[in-house]
N, C-alpha and C positions, 0 to 999 in steps of 0.2 A: 550486583547490588550487596554491598556489605552488610547492610542491617537485615535485609531480608536472608541472606545465607546464615549470619548469625543467628537468628531468630527460629530459622527452621531446620537447620541442619541437624540438633539434636535428636529429631523424630524421625530421620530417615531409617527405615527398616527395624523399627521397634515400637511397640505400643506401651513401653514402660519405660520413657525417656528419664535422664536424670533432672532435665529442666521442667519447670512447670509450664504447662499448655498456655500457648498465646492467648490472649484476648484482644479484641479491638473495641476501642470507644471507651465510654459513650461519645458517639458522634454525632447527633442532634441532641436538642433539648427534650425531645420525647422519649429517649432512651433513658431507661432508669438505671439499668446496669450496664458492663461491657457486654459485649457480643462473644460468645464464646464459639469456637470455629468447631464446624460439624465433626471433622476428622483431621487433627493436626498432622497424623502421618501421611494421610493421602495427599494433604496440599504440599508436606515437605517433599514428598517423592516426585509429585508433579513438578515443582518447581527445579528440584535437584536434576530431573531429565533434561529441562530446558536452560540448565546451568545458572539457574537463578536470575534469568533475564526477565524484565518487566512484560506483563502480559496485556495489559490495559492501557488504553488512551481514552480521551473523552467521548469517542464516538461508541467504542464499544459498550463503555459506562452507559452511556443512555439508552443503548439497546437493552442491557440489562435492567434497567429500571422500567422500561417498558413492558419487558416479559414478565416483571414481577407483578406489574400491576393488571396485565391481562390473564394471569394465572387465576384469578377470579371464577373464570370461565370453566376452570375444572375443578372448581371447588376447593381451592387453595386461598389462604388470606395472603395478600401483598406483604404481610410483615414476616410470611414463611421465608422471604427471599430479600429481607432487609430493605424495603422499598424506600421508607424514610430516610433511613442512613444513607443509601446511596444517594436520594435526591438532595440531602444535605452535604453530601460530599462534593456533589456537582456544583452546587451553589456557592461553595467557598473555594472552588479550584483545587482540591485536594490532590488531585493526579499531578498537578504543575508545582507542587509544593517543592521549595528548596530543601527543607528539612527532609533528611532521609528516614528518620523515624515515622515521619507523618506520610510520605511516600509508601512505606512499607505497610501501615496501617490500611490504606486505601488500597492497596494490592491484596491484602488478606482479605478485606472486606468484600470486594468484588468477586475474587476466587472462590471465597465460601458460598455466597450467593450462587454463584454457577453451580459449584458442586451439589448444593441442596437442590439445585433446579434440575439437573440431569437425574440425581438419585431419585428425588421424590416422583418424577414423571416415570422413570423408568421402573423402580421398585416398591414406590409407596412412601408416604411420609412416616407414617406409624409403623412401629415394630410389631406384626402380628402376635409375637411371644407375649407381649405385654397387653394385648386387646383380647385375645382369646386362646391362652396357651394350650388349652386341651381341645380344640376344634378346628385351628387354622395352623399349617404347616406350609412353610416356604422356603426356596433355597436363600442361601445369603447373596449379598449383593458384590459382584465382582469388582474389586477395586482395580484392576487393569481395564476394565471394560468402561469404567467412571472416568479414569484419567485420559482414555483415547477420547472419549466424548468431549471433555473439555478442551483438549489439544485441537480436535478438527473443528469445534465450534469456534475457537479463538483465531484459528488460521485461516478462516473464510470471511470476506468482507460482509456479507450478509450473514450474520450469526443466527439471526431468527428464523429466517428460513433455513438455514441447515440444521437448526435445533428441531424444529418441525419435521424435518424429513428423516432426521436420524431417530428419533423416540419413537417408542411405539404409539399405535392408535389403532386398534383393530375395530370392526365394524360394531360390534357391541357395546364399545366404550364410546366410539361417534356417537351411536344412537342416543345414549343416555345424555353424554355431554349436550346434544342438540335438544333433549327433552329438559335440562336443567335451564339452557338459556330461555325456553319457554316461560318456566316458573320465574325466574329472575325477572322478565318483563313483566309477568303479573304483579309480583311485588313491587317494582317500580311504578306501577299504575294505581298502586294503593290496595292489592288484594281483590277479594271478592266478597259476595254477601252470602251468609250461610242460606241454606235452603231450609225453611221451616218443617218440622215433624207434620204427620198425617196419615190418612189411609193410604195402602198400597195403590200405586198407580198402573194402570194396565191399558193397552192399546183401547181407545174410544173414550176414556175417561176425560172430563172436562175438570180442571183444578188450576187455582191460581198460581201453581207452584210450577208450572210446566215452562213458562217462559226462563224462569230461574235455571232449571235444569239443562235448557239448550245454552243459555250464557255459560253456565259451567264447562259443558262439554265444548263448546267453542274456544274457551281460553286454554283449556287444559288438554284437549284431544284434536283442536284445529277443526271440529265439525263445523260445516257449513250446510245448514238447512235449506237455503235458498228461499223462495217466497212461501210463506206460511199463511193460508186463507183463516185459519181459527188458530191462533196463538195459543189458546188454552188448552186445546184439544192434543192428548197424547196419542199421536198417529204413529203408523208402520216405522215410518223414517227415523224418527225420534227412538223407537224401540231398538231398532238395529244399531243405532250409535250406543245405546246404553248397554247391549249386549257386548259389544266391544269393548266398552270401558269395564265390563265385568269379567270378561276374560283375562284381559291384562291386569286384573287386580284379583286374581284368583277367587272370583266369585261363581257362583251357579249363573251361567249365561242364559238366563230365561226372559231377559227383557222388561222384568218387572221391578219397579223402583219400591224396594220395601225397606226395612230397617237397616240392614247390612249395606245395601247399596247407597243410602241416604248417607249413612256413617262416612262410607268411603269418600263420596264427595265433598263432605264437610269438615275433612280434616283440615286444621289450621295449615295455612300456607308455610308458615316457619318451619312446621314439623316435617313436611313435605320437602323443604328445600335440605334441611339437615340430612334425611333419609337417600335423598339421592346422592348428597355430597359423601355421605359413609360409603354407597355402593359403588361411586365412582374411586374411592379409595381401595376398596376390596378388588375392583378388577387390577388395580395397578399391581397388587401382590402377586398375581400369577401370569400376567400377559406378556412379559418380557420374552422378546425373539419367539414369538407364537408364528408357527409355520401358515402355510394357506390351508392346509388339512387338518382337522383336529374335531375331537367329539368332546362336547360340553355337556355336562350333567348340571342341569339347574336344579338344585336340590329344594329351594323354597317353593319352586313351581311344580315340583314333581314330574320333570320332563327332562328329554335328553335328546339331542339333536347333532347332526352329523354335519361338518361344512368340508366342502371340497373347493379349492381355489376362491377362497374367501366368500363363498355363497352356500348358505343352508340349502342342502339336497333332501334332508330326510329328518323326520321327527317322530318322537312316539312318547307314550306315558311311562312313569318308572314309580317304582315305590322305595322309599328311602327310610332311614334308621328312626326310631321312636326317640321321643324327647330323652329316654332313659338311655338309649344306645344311638347317639346321633350321629350322623354320617359326617365325616370331617370335611373340612375344604382344603385341598392340595393339589398338585399338578404331579402327573408321571406320564408313561409311555406305555401303550397297549402292546404286548410283545407277542401273545399267540393265543388261541382259542382251543377249547376242548370240549369236543362233541360227546354225549352219552358219559358226563364225569359220574364218577363214583362220590359217596359221601360218608366220610368217618365220623361216626356218632360220637361228639364229646362224652367224657364220662359224666359229666354232669347231667346230662339228658340220657344216657345209657341207663342210669339208676332207675328211670321210669319206666324201662321195658320189662316186660316178665317173658324170658327166654329169648330166642332169635325170632323175631317175626317175619312174616314172608316177605320175600324181596330183600332180605338182609342176611349176611353170613357174617362167621367168627373168622378172623384173620389173626395169626400170631406174628409178631415183631417186636425185637428186641426183648424177648422173654415175657412180652406181655400178650393179653387178647384184647382185640377190638372189635367191635360192632360196626360192620361197613354196610351201607345200604349200595345195592347194585344199580347200574344204570337203568333207566327206563321214564315213563312218562311221569310217575308218581316219586321219582328221586325228588329230594328236597332242593337240590339244584337245577332240576329241570333236564332240559335236552342239550344245553350250551352253557358255557360260562365264559368270559372274556376276562383275561389276565393281564395286569399290569403290576407286576409283583412290588410291594411297597411295604413300609414298615408298619402300615396300619391294618394289615389282612383286608384289605377293601377290595372288591371285584364286583363286575356286573355278571348277572346271572338270570337263567329262565327260572321259572317258579309253578309249580301245580295248582298254586292259589291264584286263578284267573279271575274270580268275582271281585278280588280287593280292588282291581285296575278300573271298575266302574264307579268307584267313590271319588269324589272331589278332593278330599284330604287323605293322601295316602302315604302316611308314616307309620310304617308295619313292621319293618325289617329290623335286623338287628345290626345296621350299619352298612352293608351292603346294598347294592342297587339292583332291584328286580326289575327286568326289562319287559314291557307289554307283548313286543314283537320281535322276540330273540333271534329267531330264524334270519328274518328279513335284516336285522342288524347284523347278523353274521354275512349275509350275502353283500351288504353294502360295505363292510370293513374289508373282507377279503378282496372284492373288487376285481375280479377275474373271471374271465369267461370260463374255465375249468371248475369254478365253482358257483355255478349258476343253482337256481332254485331247485331244480330237479336234483342237482349232484348232491347238495346238502340235504335234502329229504331222503336221498339213498342212503346216506351215511348214517343220519337219526334212525331210519327203520333198521338197519343191520345190529343196532343195539349194543356196538363195540366202542371201547372208549377210544377217543382217536386226537391227538395233539395235531395242530396246525400253526406253525409260525408264520407271522406276518413276513414279508419281504423288507417291508419298511415300517418300522415302529410308528404307532398313530399316537400322538399326544392326546392325553385324557385330562380335561380340566374339572374339577369338581368344585363348582361355586355355590357358596351361598349368598344369593343376592334377594334383597327384599324390595329392590326397585330396579325395572329393567325395561328397556324402551325399543320400540320397533324401529323399523327403517324412516318414518316419518316423524320420529321424536314424540310419538304419544306414550308416555310413561304408564307402566303398569305397577302398583304396589301390591306386595304380598304380606301374608301374617308372617311376622317374625316367631315362626314356631319354637325355634330353639333359644329364644331370647338372647339373641347375641349383638342387637343394634344398640342396646342402651350405654354399653361401656364405649364402643366406639362413638357414638354421639356424643358423649360426654369429653372425649379426647380430641374432637375434631380441630377445635381452636387452639389447643395446647400446642407449644412449640416443640420441634424435635430437638432435642438436646444432644450433648457430646457422647452421653452414655449409650444412646441410639446408634450413633455412628460408630462406635467402637464394639457394639455387638454384632451389627447388621453387614458391616463391609468386611468381607474375606480378603486378606492378602495372600499372594503366593509368596509362601517362605521359601527361602533357599535350601536346596537338598544338602544335608551334611553328608559330605564326601566320606566314606570308610577309610580308616588307617590301614595303609596296605601292609604295615607290620602287624597289625591285630587281626585275631582269629575272628570272623563273625559270629556272632551269636545265632543267627536264624538258620544255619547249616549245621545239624549235629554230627553230619557225616564227613565233614572235610576240615583239614587242617588249613592254617593260612595260605600254604602254596597250593591249596585244591588237591592234594593227594588224599584218596579217601582211605579211612581206616576201617576195615572190614571187622565185623563181630566174628570172634572165633568160638569153637567148643574147647573142653578140657585138654584136648590135645594139640590144640592151635591150628586147628584146620578150620578153613572159614565155612560159616554156616551154609553159604550159597553152595559149597562143594561137598558139604556132609549129607546134603539129601534131606533137610530136616523141613517138613511142613511149614508154610507160613504161620506165624502166631497170630492170635486175635480171633475175633468173632468172624466166622464166614459168612458171606453175604447170602441173601435167599436167591431164589433161580427166577430171576428176572420178574420179580412181582410188580404189579402196579403201584407206581409212586402215590397215586392217590388214595388207593386201598390200605396201604400198609404205614399209614401214618396218623397219628391220633391229633385232633385239633383241640384245643382248649376254649373252643367258642362254637357257637351253632353255625350252619353253613353260611350265613351272611353276616357273620360276627364281625365288628369293627374292632374289636379289642383281641387281638392276637399275637403271635410272635412274628416277627419281622421275616424270619426265614420261611414261612409257609411251606412246609414240606409237600403237603399235598398238591401243591398245584406245580410242583416241578414237572416238566415234561421231559420226555426221553432224551437221549444225548442226540438222537438223529430224528427228529418229529418229521412227520408227514406233511408233504405242503401241497398235495393234489387229494382230491377225494376218491374213494374207493373205484368209483367207475370213470376215471379219467380216460380219455381215448386213448389209443396205444401210441398215437404219435406224439404224445406228452412225454413219452420214454422216462417214466416214472422209476428212480431207482429203489431197490429193495431196501426197505427202512425198517428199523427197530421200532415197533410200537407197543408202548406197554398196553394199551388198552386192547390190543387184538384178540386177546383171549383173557377173560375174568376169571378162570379157573385159578386161584391161587393155591397152586402146591409149592411147599415149601419142605426143604429137609431140617432135620434138627440142628439146632445151632451148634457151633462148636464152641466148647466153654471158654475157649481163648486162653486157658493155663496150661503152660507145658510142664511135663513131670519132672520134679527137682532130681538135680545128680546128688550123687552121695558124698559125704566127706565135706566137713567144715574147712574154711578158709582162713588161715590167719595172717591176717594184712601185715601185721606187726612184723612178724618173722620175715615176709616178703619183702617189706621195705628195707630192713636192716641187710638181706642179703643182695640188695640191689636189683631185685626183680629180674633173675636172668630168664623166666619162662612168663608166659602171659598169665596174670591173675584173673582170676574167675569169680565173678559175684554169683552165688548160685541164689535161685529162687523156689520156695516151697509151695505148695498146692494153694496157699491163701494169698501169694503173690509177696510175701516178705522174703528178705535176705536170709538165706538158710545157714545156721551155725554162728551166728555174729552175736556175742556178748556184749554188754553194755561197756564193760571193761576194756574190750579190744578196741572201741572206738576212742577211748581216752589215750591207749597207747599210740593210736593211729596218728593222733595230733601232735604227738610228742616224738616221732618217729623221725621226722627229718631233722639232720644234725649236719655239722660241716662234714662228717664222712660219709653221710649215706648220699648215694645220687640221687639227683633230682628225676621228675617224672615229666613225661610228656601230657599235656592236658588230657583228661579222661573225657570222652564223650558219650553220652546215655542219648540213645536215640528213642525217643518216648513215642514216636510213630508206629513202631513195632514193639513185639514181644520177644525177642530172642530168649531161647533158654540159657545163654550164657552171656555175659558181656566181657569181652577179652580187653584186657589195658595192655597197650605195646611196652616193651622192655625200655629201660632208660636208653638215651642215645649215648653212643660210644663217647662222644667228645661233648659231654653236658655243659661245656662252658662255651661252646660255639650255638648252643640252641637259642633261638630267639627269645627275648623277653617274653613273657606274656602275663597279663593282670592276674591276680588272684581271683578266682571264680567264687561266687557267692554260693552258699549251701543250696543244693539241689534235692529237692524232694518230689520224687515223680508222683503225680496226682493219684495214682492207682495204689501206692503202697501207704499204708496208715499204720499210725503208731510204732514207726520206727526210728532209731537215732539218724540223724542226717547224715548224707553221704559227703564227706569233705573231699573237694575237687584240689588235686595237688598240682600247683603251676610249675612249668619247666622253668630252668635256670634263665 
């Protein structure tokens, strides 16, 4: 199709085409403006892969229209998928138009609708970076996956059924969607009547408001009271139904209808519908390709639960971050556990200590001293922590502050999640006979730090949901403790524009093949042909043969990685470095408990926590003694460098004996009569006592061309003139 190729080909493989992005329409009278394509590049590559053959016929277009209209059940608007424009297109027979431009416009309209459909259902409609940039973090949408979804849907006669089968729909999403249907049905019937205020309602109380409470619960929870002899009596059966509503709404489940319960029952229907739509959108942000096993942290409900084979198998209470230190929403994978962890006290907290309290010790690392809390039941991280390394310094852990779990609103941490029953969670996560409750308790009693890697990583979803439903579709509404709903609610009806598509969709860019004639910058130890250039001493002897000790600071004697690293945040801080050094396991972590049976044939592994005594030898200063005698680089250049030139370092790490005027001589030393040099390579990963420069090639005119290198300024050398890298001929 010539017009389709001409329209889209400038967008293949680039986000910065020379042509203006194509638009469609206005197609119908209701369209005030033309429709901008969500991702011109993705559509261009989609059609390029099918050699610009048309993808749509009238039957597929009618299916797309039906899908757009039915998307209301998932909280979308039909306009999100161009429902009116597609209807107008079908009415006027746009797919059968003889005009090539009209046919191209129809193709782009329908393909853009399908792209938005698979993208919004798989990754969500709105960009979380625009909704809650500091509290929600998601992976970009995979362009290859979106193109594959579109191709698969269009290649199947039953496009609607194929899309329903391929797009994600985990249990918690289906449950909330079912609850949304119930609330939509209520809205279609005209809503409900508010329950008037009055005294608290308890079992046995007679009140005219009791029938209204039954009606509300029947509508929103599917409550079926059966035959009621005294309709105005608040009976036990109704009290149990109220308790279920209170639990799902994050209220004290006491069965008493007081001001808080009455307020929750009387929330306007329109507000409830918006809240459910917002949380369906949040679920779509993280649920793509979710496996059968995962751990879900329900932030707003102060709970976490484990799912195995799509079924919830275990649940416990949790403590989340305060309003000031909010727990972020993101997804990662649990990789290992640490039993009896240590805690490195942040400097901001260490200032409050007087001396070294009992249970703490001073540890030196990197020339600094840190205060480290030793393992034990009073350790700030408790007896175990669960690590899913991420850029937010968030993890799950035990806590000695057990009394806080008895409170209904549990937002007391600095961002991490404290677990009510951590050792049971460890048993559930490890899920192996060797890691029974008795085995875990034995490891904890020993008091030594122990890392245990999971054979298979476990996905962890940290969801901030202010509405969630059970398997019966009964929706529980939670307090928006972090005040994250308002902005999302305001954006629900806004269209997703081209800027969202450009930001969210990630394309697989082609790898740039290195020039075989050029020397790679990333390997300072080799030339273009792979031949290593060894550092030499003043006599030309390679350093490895001269018996010199390795330069640089010497490592400590197998210290605990947890104990030797300072953390810039409290034990459960959500604002830390992505590196998280305290949480790094040893190279060969243990995978079975200390008391595993002999038949397990556990190999001997190095475990950093097996001995908490931190013995470290004094650090090497990492500075080699300078060699005597300055180097006259200008003379060496003039003489053709018949011997290796040595750049000498003094005790401060500066080049020794180099005057400023010598550098100006160096710049002008190359002439038509002076031989060219092979490129000088400075290996900044080590600190040799001298850096040798090889003599010029005998046949300099045969040397391979080499680009002029920029000025190299080693990061550890301060206030020195730049070192000029001299290119080969």
